[in-house]
VEXDREN-2710 file (C-alpha; in Angstrom, 1 decimal):
% VEXDREN-2710
k/r/px/py/pz
1/UNK/16.6/14.4/10.3
2/UNK/19.3/11.8/10.4
3/UNK/20.4/10.4/7.3
4/UNK/18.8/7.0/7.0
5/UNK/21.2/4.0/6.7
6/UNK/21.2/2.9/3.2
7/UNK/20.4/5.6/0.9
8/UNK/22.8/7.1/-1.5
9/UNK/23.5/10.4/-3.5
10/UNK/25.0/10.2/-7.0
11/UNK/28.4/10.6/-5.7
12/UNK/28.1/7.5/-3.0
13/UNK/26.8/5.2/-5.3
14/UNK/29.9/6.3/-7.6
15/UNK/32.0/5.2/-5.1
16/UNK/30.2/1.8/-4.6
17/UNK/30.4/1.6/-8.5
18/UNK/34.4/2.3/-8.7
19/UNK/34.8/-0.3/-5.9
20/UNK/32.9/-3.2/-7.4
21/UNK/30.7/-3.0/-4.2
22/UNK/27.5/-2.0/-6.5
23/UNK/27.4/-3.7/-10.2
24/UNK/23.6/-3.1/-10.8
25/UNK/21.1/-0.4/-10.4
26/UNK/17.6/-2.0/-10.6
27/UNK/15.0/1.2/-12.0
28/UNK/11.4/0.8/-11.0
29/UNK/8.3/2.2/-10.7
30/UNK/5.0/0.3/-9.4
31/UNK/1.8/-0.8/-11.7
32/UNK/-1.4/-0.3/-10.7
33/UNK/-1.5/-3.5/-8.5
34/UNK/1.5/-2.0/-6.5
35/UNK/3.8/-4.4/-7.9
36/UNK/7.6/-3.1/-8.5
37/UNK/8.3/-3.3/-12.6
38/UNK/11.5/-2.0/-14.2
39/UNK/14.7/-2.6/-15.8
40/UNK/18.3/-3.9/-14.0
41/UNK/20.9/-1.6/-15.8
42/UNK/25.0/-1.9/-15.6
43/UNK/25.9/0.2/-12.6
44/UNK/28.3/2.0/-14.8
45/UNK/25.9/2.7/-17.6
46/UNK/23.5/3.9/-15.5
47/UNK/25.8/7.0/-13.7
48/UNK/26.9/7.5/-17.3
49/UNK/23.4/8.1/-18.7
50/UNK/20.2/6.7/-17.1
51/UNK/20.7/8.7/-14.0
52/UNK/20.9/11.8/-16.2
53/UNK/18.3/11.0/-19.5
54/UNK/16.2/8.3/-17.5
55/UNK/14.7/5.1/-19.4
56/UNK/12.2/4.0/-21.1
57/UNK/9.1/1.5/-20.6
58/UNK/6.0/0.3/-22.3
59/UNK/2.9/2.3/-21.5
60/UNK/1.1/-1.0/-21.3
61/UNK/2.4/-1.9/-18.0
62/UNK/-0.6/0.3/-17.0
63/UNK/-3.2/-1.6/-18.7
64/UNK/-2.3/-5.2/-18.2
65/UNK/-3.9/-7.9/-16.0
66/UNK/-2.3/-9.3/-13.2
67/UNK/-1.2/-12.3/-15.5
68/UNK/0.4/-9.5/-17.7
69/UNK/-2.1/-9.9/-20.2
70/UNK/-3.1/-6.6/-22.3
71/UNK/-6.5/-5.2/-21.2
72/UNK/-9.0/-3.6/-23.8
73/UNK/-11.2/-0.5/-23.2
74/UNK/-8.1/1.6/-21.8
75/UNK/-8.0/5.0/-23.2
76/UNK/-4.6/5.5/-21.9
77/UNK/-2.6/2.6/-23.8
78/UNK/-4.2/0.0/-26.7
79/UNK/-3.8/-2.1/-29.4
80/UNK/-5.0/1.2/-31.5
81/UNK/-2.4/3.4/-30.5
82/UNK/0.1/0.8/-30.8
83/UNK/1.3/0.7/-27.2
84/UNK/3.7/3.1/-26.9
85/UNK/6.5/4.3/-24.2
86/UNK/6.3/5.8/-21.4
87/UNK/9.4/7.9/-19.5
88/UNK/11.0/6.4/-16.8
89/UNK/13.1/9.6/-14.6
90/UNK/14.9/8.2/-11.5
91/UNK/13.7/10.1/-8.3
92/UNK/17.7/10.6/-7.1
93/UNK/16.0/11.0/-3.6
94/UNK/14.8/7.0/-3.4
95/UNK/18.2/5.7/-4.4
96/UNK/19.3/3.1/-1.9
97/UNK/21.4/-0.2/-1.3
98/UNK/19.1/-2.9/-1.9
99/UNK/21.0/-5.2/0.6
100/UNK/18.9/-8.5/0.1
101/UNK/20.6/-8.4/-3.6
102/UNK/24.0/-9.0/-4.5
103/UNK/25.6/-5.7/-5.2
104/UNK/22.6/-4.4/-6.3
105/UNK/21.2/-0.6/-6.1
106/UNK/17.5/0.2/-6.4
107/UNK/16.1/3.5/-7.4
108/UNK/12.0/4.4/-7.6
109/UNK/11.4/6.6/-10.9
110/UNK/8.6/8.8/-11.8
111/UNK/6.5/8.0/-14.8
112/UNK/6.4/10.9/-17.6
113/UNK/4.8/11.2/-21.1
114/UNK/7.4/11.0/-23.5
115/UNK/6.1/13.8/-25.4
116/UNK/6.5/16.8/-23.2
117/UNK/7.8/14.9/-20.3
118/UNK/4.9/15.6/-18.0
119/UNK/3.9/13.2/-15.2
120/UNK/1.4/10.1/-16.3
121/UNK/-1.5/11.2/-14.4
122/UNK/-2.6/7.5/-13.9
123/UNK/0.6/6.1/-12.7
124/UNK/0.3/5.8/-9.0
125/UNK/3.1/7.7/-7.7
126/UNK/2.2/11.0/-9.6
127/UNK/-1.3/10.5/-8.1
128/UNK/0.1/10.9/-4.6
129/UNK/2.6/13.5/-5.6
130/UNK/-0.4/15.2/-7.0
131/UNK/-2.6/15.5/-3.5
132/UNK/1.0/16.3/-1.6
133/UNK/1.4/19.1/-3.8
134/UNK/-2.4/20.5/-2.8
135/UNK/-1.5/19.8/0.6
136/UNK/1.5/22.0/0.2
137/UNK/-0.6/24.4/-1.0
138/UNK/-2.7/24.8/2.3
139/UNK/0.5/25.2/4.0
140/UNK/0.6/21.6/5.4
141/UNK/3.0/18.4/5.2
142/UNK/2.0/14.5/5.8
143/UNK/3.5/12.1/8.1
144/UNK/2.7/8.6/7.5
145/UNK/3.3/4.8/8.8
146/UNK/2.5/1.8/7.0
147/UNK/1.9/-1.2/9.4
148/UNK/2.1/-4.3/7.2
149/UNK/0.6/-8.0/8.0
150/UNK/1.5/-11.0/6.2
151/UNK/1.4/-14.8/6.2
152/UNK/5.1/-17.3/6.2
153/UNK/4.6/-20.4/4.5
154/UNK/7.5/-23.4/4.6
155/UNK/6.5/-24.3/1.0
156/UNK/8.1/-22.2/-1.4
157/UNK/6.4/-20.2/-4.2
158/UNK/7.0/-22.6/-6.9
159/UNK/6.0/-25.5/-4.9
160/UNK/3.1/-23.8/-4.0
161/UNK/1.9/-23.2/-7.4
162/UNK/2.4/-26.7/-8.2
163/UNK/-0.1/-27.5/-5.0
164/UNK/-2.5/-25.1/-6.7
165/UNK/-1.7/-23.2/-3.3
166/UNK/-3.7/-25.4/-1.2
167/UNK/-2.6/-27.9/1.9
168/UNK/0.6/-25.2/2.6
169/UNK/2.3/-25.4/5.5
170/UNK/2.1/-22.3/7.7
171/UNK/5.5/-21.5/9.7
172/UNK/3.7/-21.5/12.9
173/UNK/1.0/-24.0/14.1
174/UNK/-0.5/-22.4/16.9
175/UNK/-1.9/-18.3/17.1
176/UNK/1.0/-16.7/18.8
177/UNK/-0.1/-13.2/18.7
178/UNK/2.7/-11.4/20.6
179/UNK/4.5/-14.9/21.7
180/UNK/8.3/-14.8/21.9
181/UNK/8.7/-18.5/21.5
182/UNK/6.8/-19.5/18.1
183/UNK/8.2/-16.1/16.8
184/UNK/11.9/-17.2/17.3
185/UNK/11.3/-20.1/15.2
186/UNK/10.7/-18.0/12.2
187/UNK/13.5/-15.4/12.9
188/UNK/15.6/-17.2/9.8
189/UNK/13.3/-14.7/7.9
190/UNK/11.8/-12.2/10.2
191/UNK/15.2/-11.4/11.5
192/UNK/16.9/-11.6/7.8
193/UNK/13.8/-9.2/6.4
194/UNK/14.8/-6.4/9.7
195/UNK/18.4/-6.6/9.0
196/UNK/17.9/-6.2/5.2
197/UNK/15.3/-3.4/5.4
198/UNK/17.1/-1.4/7.8
199/UNK/20.2/-1.6/5.8
200/UNK/18.3/-0.5/2.5
201/UNK/16.8/2.7/3.7
202/UNK/13.5/1.3/5.2
203/UNK/14.1/1.7/9.4
204/UNK/12.6/-0.8/11.1
205/UNK/10.8/-0.6/14.5
206/UNK/10.0/-4.4/15.3
207/UNK/8.0/-7.7/14.0
208/UNK/5.5/-9.6/16.1
209/UNK/3.7/-12.5/16.0
210/UNK/0.1/-12.3/15.0
211/UNK/-3.0/-13.6/15.2
212/UNK/-3.2/-16.4/12.6
213/UNK/-0.9/-19.5/12.1
214/UNK/2.4/-18.0/10.7
215/UNK/1.2/-14.6/10.8
216/UNK/3.4/-11.4/11.3
217/UNK/3.4/-7.8/11.1
218/UNK/6.4/-5.5/10.5
219/UNK/6.4/-2.2/11.4
220/UNK/8.8/0.5/10.0
221/UNK/9.3/4.2/11.2
222/UNK/7.2/7.0/10.4
223/UNK/8.3/9.4/7.7
224/UNK/6.7/12.1/5.0
225/UNK/4.0/10.2/3.2
226/UNK/6.1/9.8/-0.1
227/UNK/8.9/8.3/1.8
228/UNK/6.5/6.0/3.5
229/UNK/4.8/5.2/0.2
230/UNK/8.5/4.1/-1.4
231/UNK/9.4/2.4/2.0
232/UNK/6.4/0.4/2.1
233/UNK/6.8/-0.7/-1.9
234/UNK/10.3/-1.8/-1.2
235/UNK/9.3/-3.7/2.2
236/UNK/7.3/-5.9/0.1
237/UNK/9.3/-6.8/-2.7
238/UNK/12.3/-7.3/0.0
239/UNK/10.3/-10.1/1.6
240/UNK/9.1/-11.4/-1.1
241/UNK/12.6/-12.2/-2.3
242/UNK/13.9/-12.9/0.7
243/UNK/11.7/-15.6/1.3
244/UNK/12.0/-17.1/-2.4
245/UNK/15.5/-17.2/-1.8
246/UNK/15.0/-19.1/1.3
247/UNK/12.6/-21.4/-0.4
248/UNK/9.7/-20.7/1.6
249/UNK/6.7/-18.3/0.6
250/UNK/4.9/-15.1/2.2
251/UNK/1.5/-13.7/0.9
252/UNK/0.4/-10.0/1.3
253/UNK/-3.5/-11.6/0.3
254/UNK/-5.9/-9.6/2.7
255/UNK/-7.4/-13.1/3.3
256/UNK/-5.5/-16.0/2.4
257/UNK/-8.4/-18.6/4.4
258/UNK/-11.9/-18.5/5.3
259/UNK/-10.9/-19.7/8.5
260/UNK/-7.9/-17.5/9.2
261/UNK/-6.8/-14.0/10.3
262/UNK/-7.0/-11.4/7.0
263/UNK/-3.6/-9.4/6.7
264/UNK/-4.2/-5.6/7.3
265/UNK/-2.2/-2.7/6.5
266/UNK/-3.0/-0.1/9.0
267/UNK/-2.1/3.3/7.8
268/UNK/-1.1/6.3/10.7
269/UNK/-1.4/9.7/9.4
270/UNK/-0.8/13.5/10.5
271/UNK/-0.7/16.4/9.1
272/UNK/2.5/19.4/10.3
273/UNK/2.3/22.7/10.0
274/UNK/5.6/24.9/10.1
275/UNK/7.6/21.3/11.4
276/UNK/4.9/20.6/14.2
277/UNK/2.0/18.4/14.5
278/UNK/-1.0/20.1/13.5
279/UNK/-3.3/18.0/15.1
280/UNK/-3.8/18.5/18.7
281/UNK/-5.1/21.7/20.4
282/UNK/-7.6/22.9/22.6
283/UNK/-11.3/22.0/20.4
284/UNK/-13.1/19.2/22.6
285/UNK/-13.8/16.3/20.1
286/UNK/-15.2/13.1/22.1
287/UNK/-11.8/12.5/24.9
288/UNK/-9.7/14.3/22.4
289/UNK/-8.6/17.8/22.8
290/UNK/-7.8/18.5/18.7
291/UNK/-7.4/21.4/16.3
292/UNK/-10.3/22.3/13.7
293/UNK/-7.6/20.7/10.9
294/UNK/-7.9/17.7/13.1
295/UNK/-11.4/17.4/12.9
296/UNK/-12.4/18.6/9.3
297/UNK/-9.6/16.1/8.4
298/UNK/-10.8/13.3/9.9
299/UNK/-14.8/14.0/8.6
300/UNK/-13.4/14.1/5.2
301/UNK/-11.6/10.9/5.3
302/UNK/-14.7/9.5/6.8
303/UNK/-16.9/11.2/4.4
304/UNK/-15.8/9.6/1.1
305/UNK/-14.9/6.0/2.3
306/UNK/-17.4/4.5/0.6
307/UNK/-16.0/5.9/-2.8
308/UNK/-12.6/5.7/-2.0
309/UNK/-13.0/2.2/-0.9
310/UNK/-11.3/0.3/-4.0
311/UNK/-7.9/2.0/-3.1
312/UNK/-8.0/0.7/0.0
313/UNK/-9.5/-2.7/-1.2
314/UNK/-8.3/-3.4/-4.7
315/UNK/-9.2/-7.0/-5.2
316/UNK/-12.1/-9.2/-4.8
317/UNK/-10.5/-11.3/-2.1
318/UNK/-9.9/-8.1/-0.3
319/UNK/-13.6/-7.9/1.0
320/UNK/-13.7/-11.4/2.5
321/UNK/-11.6/-9.5/5.4
322/UNK/-14.4/-7.6/6.9
323/UNK/-16.1/-9.9/9.3
324/UNK/-17.3/-9.2/12.6
325/UNK/-15.4/-10.2/15.4
326/UNK/-12.4/-10.2/12.7
327/UNK/-10.2/-7.2/13.7
328/UNK/-10.8/-6.1/10.6
329/UNK/-13.4/-3.0/10.9
330/UNK/-17.0/-3.4/9.2
331/UNK/-18.2/0.3/9.8
332/UNK/-17.3/3.8/9.4
333/UNK/-16.7/5.0/12.8
334/UNK/-14.2/6.7/15.1
335/UNK/-13.1/6.0/18.3
336/UNK/-10.2/6.5/20.6
337/UNK/-7.7/3.5/21.0
338/UNK/-10.7/0.8/20.4
339/UNK/-9.4/-1.7/17.7
340/UNK/-12.9/-2.2/16.3
341/UNK/-13.3/1.1/14.9
342/UNK/-12.2/1.7/11.0
343/UNK/-10.8/4.9/12.4
344/UNK/-8.7/4.6/15.6
345/UNK/-7.1/7.5/17.0
346/UNK/-3.7/7.3/18.8
347/UNK/-1.2/9.4/20.4
348/UNK/-1.2/12.5/22.2
349/UNK/0.6/16.0/21.4
350/UNK/3.0/15.4/19.1
351/UNK/2.4/11.9/17.9
352/UNK/-1.5/12.3/18.0
353/UNK/-2.1/10.8/14.8
354/UNK/-5.2/8.9/12.7
355/UNK/-5.3/5.0/12.3
356/UNK/-7.0/3.9/9.6
357/UNK/-7.5/0.1/9.8
358/UNK/-9.3/-0.3/6.4
359/UNK/-6.3/-1.0/4.1
360/UNK/-5.3/-4.9/3.5
361/UNK/-2.2/-5.7/2.9
362/UNK/-2.7/-6.0/-0.7
363/UNK/-3.4/-2.5/-1.1
364/UNK/-1.3/-0.2/-3.3
365/UNK/0.1/2.2/-0.8
366/UNK/0.6/5.2/-3.5
367/UNK/-3.0/4.8/-4.2
368/UNK/-4.4/4.2/-0.6
369/UNK/-2.5/7.6/0.6
370/UNK/-3.8/9.4/-2.3
371/UNK/-7.6/8.4/-1.1
372/UNK/-6.4/9.8/2.4
373/UNK/-4.7/13.2/1.6
374/UNK/-7.5/13.3/-1.1
375/UNK/-10.6/13.1/1.2
376/UNK/-9.2/14.5/3.9
377/UNK/-8.5/17.6/2.2
378/UNK/-11.9/17.9/1.3
379/UNK/-13.2/17.8/5.0
380/UNK/-10.5/20.5/5.7
381/UNK/-11.8/22.9/2.8
382/UNK/-15.3/22.0/3.3
383/UNK/-15.2/22.0/7.3
384/UNK/-16.4/18.8/6.8
385/UNK/-17.4/17.3/10.5
386/UNK/-17.4/13.8/11.7
387/UNK/-19.6/12.1/13.4
388/UNK/-19.7/11.5/16.7
389/UNK/-17.2/9.7/19.3
390/UNK/-18.0/5.6/19.4
391/UNK/-17.5/3.7/22.4
392/UNK/-17.8/0.3/22.5
393/UNK/-18.2/-2.8/19.9
394/UNK/-18.3/-1.2/16.5
395/UNK/-19.1/-4.6/15.4
396/UNK/-22.5/-4.3/16.9
397/UNK/-23.3/-0.8/16.0
398/UNK/-26.0/-1.8/13.2
399/UNK/-26.9/2.4/12.9
400/UNK/-23.6/3.0/11.6
401/UNK/-22.8/2.8/7.6
402/UNK/-21.2/-0.5/6.7
403/UNK/-18.2/-0.5/4.1
404/UNK/-18.5/-1.7/0.8
405/UNK/-18.8/-5.3/0.8
406/UNK/-17.8/-6.1/-2.3
407/UNK/-15.6/-4.9/-5.1
408/UNK/-18.1/-4.5/-7.2
409/UNK/-20.1/-2.2/-5.2
410/UNK/-16.6/0.1/-4.1
411/UNK/-16.0/0.2/-7.9
412/UNK/-19.4/1.2/-9.0
413/UNK/-19.3/3.6/-5.8
414/UNK/-15.9/5.4/-7.3
415/UNK/-17.0/5.1/-11.3
416/UNK/-20.2/7.2/-10.5
417/UNK/-18.3/9.5/-7.3
418/UNK/-18.2/13.2/-8.9
419/UNK/-15.8/13.7/-6.3
420/UNK/-13.4/11.2/-7.4
421/UNK/-13.5/12.9/-10.3
422/UNK/-12.7/16.5/-9.4
423/UNK/-10.1/14.7/-6.9
424/UNK/-8.4/12.8/-9.3
425/UNK/-9.5/14.0/-12.6
426/UNK/-12.1/12.3/-15.0
427/UNK/-9.5/10.3/-16.8
428/UNK/-7.8/8.9/-13.9
429/UNK/-11.1/8.0/-12.4
430/UNK/-12.4/6.4/-15.7
431/UNK/-8.8/4.5/-15.8
432/UNK/-9.2/2.9/-12.6
433/UNK/-12.8/2.3/-12.9
434/UNK/-11.9/0.0/-15.5
435/UNK/-9.1/-1.6/-13.8
436/UNK/-11.3/-2.4/-10.9
437/UNK/-14.3/-3.5/-13.2
438/UNK/-11.8/-5.9/-15.5
439/UNK/-10.6/-7.3/-12.0
440/UNK/-14.2/-7.7/-10.9
441/UNK/-15.3/-9.8/-14.6
442/UNK/-12.0/-12.0/-14.2
443/UNK/-13.5/-13.4/-10.6
444/UNK/-17.4/-13.4/-12.0
445/UNK/-16.0/-15.6/-15.2
446/UNK/-13.7/-17.8/-12.9
447/UNK/-15.0/-21.7/-11.8
448/UNK/-13.8/-22.0/-8.7
449/UNK/-13.0/-24.9/-6.2
450/UNK/-16.0/-24.0/-3.8
451/UNK/-18.2/-24.3/-6.5
452/UNK/-16.7/-27.2/-7.8
453/UNK/-16.6/-29.1/-4.3
454/UNK/-20.0/-27.6/-3.3
455/UNK/-22.2/-28.5/-6.5
456/UNK/-19.9/-31.2/-8.6
457/UNK/-22.3/-34.1/-7.2
458/UNK/-25.2/-32.9/-5.0
459/UNK/-26.7/-30.2/-7.6
END
């Protein structure tokens, strides 16, 4: 495979540091929400010490809410244990230029325990690595691609906050799905992030206008599943920071407004064996010729959607996206090249793959891919048959199971699932069940603008 522009080995980093072209190394991991957290190091110090010994961070990072408030009830870290440290170990294979930042490189870290230096089981990247190891044990590898959508606004993040995120000015003023003219008006941002990502080890395919006002999609080239999850996380960080510097804003909310299209993260996935796609074959499955591996992987993935739904749709807002006729799937069905289905089969031969349209743009990529691999592997192990192919409008198919409709429902299914406990470990299951229930409780206790508008005078 050809070298990816922007990726660095230690010798290349040392040369850039010696020449003064890099003076900062940003060492990060993701929290449960998928946000990068970490430290900025003097680059020379990083090379001398951190690249060898790693660094530390407070373990509370994996038990806080969106506002960074410590949440009680976690076994992993709490006030009783004194909130100690975890060990962050840079993965040298992820070192890259952060082209959108001045003289900065970025490396993604694996999270280990301080004592024993074992993977922290509840860390998102550790969870995905565990499923990749299981996949390797079956003789497979996985290739993946994330297609992310986002809304662009002319308001800065600070101004948006001052306005309480109301009456924001979208970058576009009419639906621009595939439109070249409206897209040109936003090229100062989309063109910039394409170039920054391509120079930062995230090869880009394209950007295009989407169905919402100021909504866009940026696609990056597929890669092995761990690299793709890393690219996905870098992608979001880059877009937010470039927008911030330009005095505008971008959101990856799954549903920004009731009258706007939702923003998705379609994930494409295929398995390989001995370097070749393991999906195409001679077995007839609906309109497809495929292997048993494809059939069973698809069957397992679909079978475990309800209990893993919180990994695809992790916030209360996520579930506002699942509406009929909205381009977001509402039912658990598969079709060939049909955008009303949650599982859309695309490609042929070496490009045959499964496109899962369930995740929103707010998903944590490590968790979404963990769910996909754990579910599909279970399907292979148990030879799970998928349902019959669906042809037509899935939105109108009342006899097909609906996806969970709320985070509360999804969190309960996750917490009560024997399969989740076996696939992820009971400690991981308990940790994330508490995480999702905490998110739901925060919403349940909030008083919203909708309530004030509806009830202030008229109740």
